[in-house]
C-alpha positions as CSV (number, residue, x, y, z in Angstrom):
1,M,-0.1,0.3,-0.2
2,T,1.8,3.5,-0.9
3,P,1.5,5.9,1.0
4,A,1.4,4.8,3.8
5,V,0.4,8.2,5.5
6,A,-2.5,10.2,3.8
7,K,-4.9,13.3,4.0
8,P,-8.4,12.7,3.9
9,G,-8.7,13.7,-0.7
10,D,-5.4,12.0,-0.9
11,A,-5.3,8.8,-3.1
12,V,-3.6,5.9,-1.8
13,T,-2.8,2.1,-4.1
14,V,-3.4,-1.2,-2.3
15,H,-2.1,-3.5,-4.5
16,A,-0.3,-7.1,-4.7
17,A,2.1,-9.0,-7.3
18,D,0.7,-12.4,-9.0
19,V,1.2,-15.6,-6.4
20,D,3.2,-18.1,-7.8
21,C,1.6,-21.0,-6.8
22,N,-1.5,-20.9,-9.2
23,P,-3.9,-20.3,-7.6
24,R,-6.5,-19.8,-10.9
25,Y,-8.9,-17.2,-9.5
26,G,-10.1,-17.2,-13.0
27,Q,-10.7,-14.6,-15.5
28,D,-13.6,-12.4,-13.6
29,A,-11.5,-13.0,-10.0
30,R,-12.2,-9.7,-7.9
31,I,-10.7,-8.6,-4.9
32,Y,-12.1,-7.2,-1.9
33,V,-11.0,-3.7,-0.1
34,S,-12.3,-2.4,2.9
35,V,-10.6,0.6,4.9
36,T,-11.6,1.0,8.6
37,D,-10.6,4.7,9.8
38,S,-9.4,5.6,13.9
39,A,-13.0,5.8,15.0
40,G,-14.2,2.2,14.1
41,H,-16.2,3.1,10.7
42,T,-16.0,1.5,7.6
43,V,-15.1,4.3,5.0
44,V,-14.0,2.3,1.7
45,N,-16.0,-0.8,0.8
46,T,-15.9,-2.4,-2.5
47,T,-14.3,-4.9,-4.7
48,A,-11.9,-4.3,-7.4
49,A,-10.6,-6.3,-10.9
50,M,-8.5,-8.7,-9.7
51,N,-6.2,-11.2,-12.0
52,D,-6.3,-14.9,-12.4
53,A,-2.9,-15.0,-10.4
54,G,-4.0,-13.0,-7.3
55,G,-2.1,-10.0,-8.5
56,F,-4.3,-6.5,-8.5
57,S,-4.3,-2.6,-7.7
58,Y,-6.7,-0.6,-6.6
59,R,-6.5,3.5,-6.2
60,F,-9.0,5.0,-4.0
61,D,-9.8,8.8,-2.3
62,V,-9.4,8.9,1.1
63,P,-12.8,9.5,2.3
64,L,-13.0,13.8,3.9
65,A,-15.3,12.4,6.5
66,A,-12.2,9.5,7.6
67,A,-11.6,9.5,11.1
68,P,-7.7,11.1,11.5
69,G,-5.5,8.2,13.2
70,E,-4.7,5.0,12.1
71,A,-7.0,3.2,9.8
72,S,-6.6,-0.4,9.1
73,V,-6.6,-1.4,5.3
74,E,-7.9,-4.9,4.3
75,A,-8.0,-6.6,0.9
76,H,-9.0,-10.8,0.1
77,P,-9.7,-12.6,-3.1
78,F,-13.8,-12.0,-3.0
79,G,-16.3,-14.7,-3.5
80,V,-14.0,-17.5,-3.1
81,D,-13.7,-20.4,0.2
82,W,-10.7,-19.6,2.3
83,C,-7.6,-21.6,2.8
84,D,-6.5,-24.2,5.2
85,D,-3.2,-23.0,6.0
86,T,-1.8,-25.7,4.2
87,G,-1.2,-24.0,0.6
88,T,-3.6,-26.2,-0.8
89,N,-6.4,-24.7,-2.8
90,N,-9.5,-26.0,-1.0
91,R,-11.9,-24.5,-2.9
92,V,-14.9,-26.1,-3.8
93,R,-17.5,-26.1,-6.2
94,H,-21.3,-25.2,-5.3
95,A,-20.2,-25.8,-1.8
96,E,-22.4,-24.6,0.7
97,G,-22.0,-23.2,4.3
98,F,-18.1,-22.5,4.5
99,S,-16.7,-19.6,5.7
100,R,-13.4,-17.5,7.2
101,A,-11.7,-20.0,9.3
102,S,-7.9,-20.2,10.0
103,C,-6.6,-17.3,7.9
104,A,-5.4,-14.2,9.5
105,A,-7.2,-11.0,8.0
106,R,-4.5,-9.8,6.2
107,T,-4.8,-5.6,7.3
108,R,-1.8,-3.0,7.1
109,P,-1.8,0.3,8.9
110,L,-2.5,3.8,7.4
111,T,-2.3,6.3,9.1
112,I,-4.6,9.4,8.6
113,T,-3.9,13.2,9.0
114,S,-6.0,15.9,9.3
């Protein structure tokens, strides 16, 4: 994520390089991105394009209403089953009832200044 410090109205880019484990997310893959400000309000809540190998780049402007302080930025693949920490792709077609289990959410701090 760049930059790590921004003020309301500034542009921030969240990005990830392709992975080499061949996740095969598909041609319509999406990444979920959320930003929670220091007051606990979700100020960004969206999805963006992600490639088959997990690479993506998403740019957003820090909302004017975002509270100053340390915000949390989270990004994870959208609409897929979660890993089981073995490194194995455990996605199952047409299965219901799957939820995030042992994978920790990947977050990065964003300092919002006034």
